[in-house]
N, C-alpha and C positions, 0 to 999 in steps of 0.2 A: 536329819540335822538341817537346820535352816540358818539363814543369815539374820543378824540383828544389828541395826545401826542406831546409834544415839545421835539424833539430828534436831534436837529441840533447842539448842543453844543460840543466843543472840549474836555473839561475836562482835561486840560493840567496837573493839579496836580495829575492825576491818571496814568501818564506815568509809565511804558512802555505800559500798556494796550491800552492807547489812542494814541499811535504812529500809530496804524493801525485801530482803532475802534472809533466810537463816544461813548460818555460816556454811552448812553443808552444800548449799547451792551457789557458793562463790565460784566463778569460773577459774580454772587453772591451766587450761590448754584449749584456746579458742572458746567454743561454747561448752566444752567438757567441764563439768563441775567435780568437786571432791566426791559428791555422792555418786556421780557417774562412774568414777574410777573404782569405788568400792563395790558397786553393783556388778561392774564388769569382772572384777576379781571373783566375786561369788559365783557368777555364771560360769567362769572358766573352770572352777573346781567342781562343777556339777550340781550346785544347789539350784533348786527350783522355786523356793519360797523365801521371802525376806520380810521381816517385820521392821518398820521404821518408826522410832519414837519421835514425834513431832511436837512442837510447842510454839516458839517464837516464829512469827510469819508462816505458820503452818499451811496457810492457804496456797502459798507458792508451791509447796510439795504436793498438795492435793491436786493442783492444776496440772502438774506434770506426771501424775501417777500413771495414767494410761499410756502415755508416750514412753515412759521408762519401762513399763511392763513389755511393751511391744519391742523396744530396742534391745532389751537384754534377755527376753524370753523368761521372765520371772513373774511370779504372782506376788504382788506387794500388799501387805496389810499395814495400814497406818494406825498408830496408837497415840492417842492424845495425852500429853503431859500438861495438866491444868495449872501447874505451878512453875512452868519453865522459866519465867522471868523473875521468880521469887526465890526458888530453892536450887541447890546444886544438883549434880548428876547422880548422887546416891538415890535420890527419889526418882530421877528419870529412869534409871535402870530398873528400879522396883516396879515402875509402871509396866515394864515388859515381862513381869514375872511369869505370866501364863505362857509366853513364848519360850521361856527357858526350859519348860518341861519337855520340849521336843529335842533339846540339845541345840546349841547355837554356836556359831562363830560370831562373836561380838566385835564390832569395829566402831571406834569413835568417829563421829561425823566430820572431824577436822584433821584426820590423819591421811596424808598422801603416802602410799606405800605400794610396793610391787606384789603381785600375786604369789611370789615365792614365800611371803610371810604366811599366808593361809596354807600353802602346801607344806611348809615346815611344821605348822601346828597339827595338821592331819597326819603327817608322818610320825609325829611323836605319840600318837594314841596307842592304846593296846596293852598297856602294862598297869591297868587299874587306876590311871590318873582320872580325876574328876574335873579339875580345872587346870588349864595350861596357859600360862601367860607368854606372849611373844616378847623376848628380851633382847635388847641391843647391848652386847657386852664389848663392843668395839668403840663406840662414841666416847669422846672426852666429856665428862659430866660437869655440870655447874649447879647453881642453886635452884633453877626453875624446873628441872627434870623430875619426873616421877621415878624415884630411885628405889631399887630393890636389893635387899640382902638375901642371899640364897645359901642354905646349908646343903651340901651335896647329898646328904641322906634324908634330911627332914623337909626339904623344899623351901619355899618362901618363909622367911622369918620376920621380915620387916618390909613394908612398902609405904613410902611417904616422900613428899618433896622436902620435908623438914629433916634433912640428914646431911651430914658431912659427905660430900661426893666421894671422898677417899674411902669411906666405909662400904660403898655400894658395890654389888656384883655387876650391876648394869642398870639400864633404863627400861621400864615398861613402856612399850610404844603405842598402847591403846588398842590392841587386838588380843582377844582371848578366846580359847576354845572351852566351852562349858558343856559338859555332858548333862543329859537330862536328869540323871540321878542326883546331881548337885543342886537342882533347882530349888527345892524346898529349903535346904540349909542356907543357900545364898539369899533367897528372898527374905528369910527371917533376919539374917545378918544385916541386910540393907535397911530393913524396917527399923531395927534397933539403932542403926547408924543415923538415919535422917531424923528419927524421933529425938535422938540425943542432941543433934545439931543439924538443921536443914541445910547449912552451908557446906557440909562435908561431901567428899567425893565418893564415888562407888569403890574406889581403891581403899577407902577407909572401911568399907564393907568387907573387902578381901582381908584386911587386917583383923577385923572382928572375927572372921572365920578362923584365921591362923591362931588368934588368941584362944579360941575354943578348942584347938587341937586338930582342926581340919587341915589336911595337907593340900597345898597348892603348889603345882609344879611349874617349871619354866621350860621354854624351848628357845635357845639362842638362834637368832635369825641370820647370823653371819654379817659380813661386811656389805650391807645393802644401803641404798640411798632412800631415805624417808624423811618426813618432817611433820610435826604437829603445827598446824597453821593457826596462830593466835593473833598475829599482827601483820602489817604490810611487809616487813622484812621477811617473815616466814612465808608469806604469799609469793614473794619473788623467788625464794628458794624452791617452793613447791612447784612453781611453774617451770623452773629449770629441770626439776625431777620428772614431773608429769609428762613432759614431751618425750622423755626417754622410754616411757612405758606405752 
């Protein structure tokens, strides 16, 4: 199993940082970036290889590649997303379809979270699950969250932002364990998704899988501090969290 990071996004609401950097390289604790935290988590759980999907300001990631490899003891492979500034992340994850074959822990490049999330996903393996989503069942939900409805027996039934928060079981936090045997099915679902509408999210690809009868499971992460960093308010919260880890 390897790590996979979606780090192609521009994050325009985080300017001026993202005038010259992709969102994943915005600092959250001194010189420590969101990407640093994710790579440290991957190293702590014993991963040795990580693929990073890059696009917007990708030269900044290429420039840091060797230093990041040395710092975290990881071998990094950078995968170019040629449509990072045009299309949404269903296509971005599809760009990493070859990496999926090894089995991955996928992390969004804008999510600050503790390593307990990855450990929870790994602990949930072993009962035939092919895809396991990290789910926050504690947080009070609003309109912007990626909400999930889960059936105890059938797994994920619905995943979308476009849902009444009161209907949701919890929020998907942007970290997923994907077994290698799910790679072909997921890649096909992602392709169908972005071909239907390039503005769709990879979570819409998950919904496509569910609609086909593919079971997607969840692992509740408990009461932990995490944040998806989209704007400066999120960044302030992320900095308060990152310094604890």
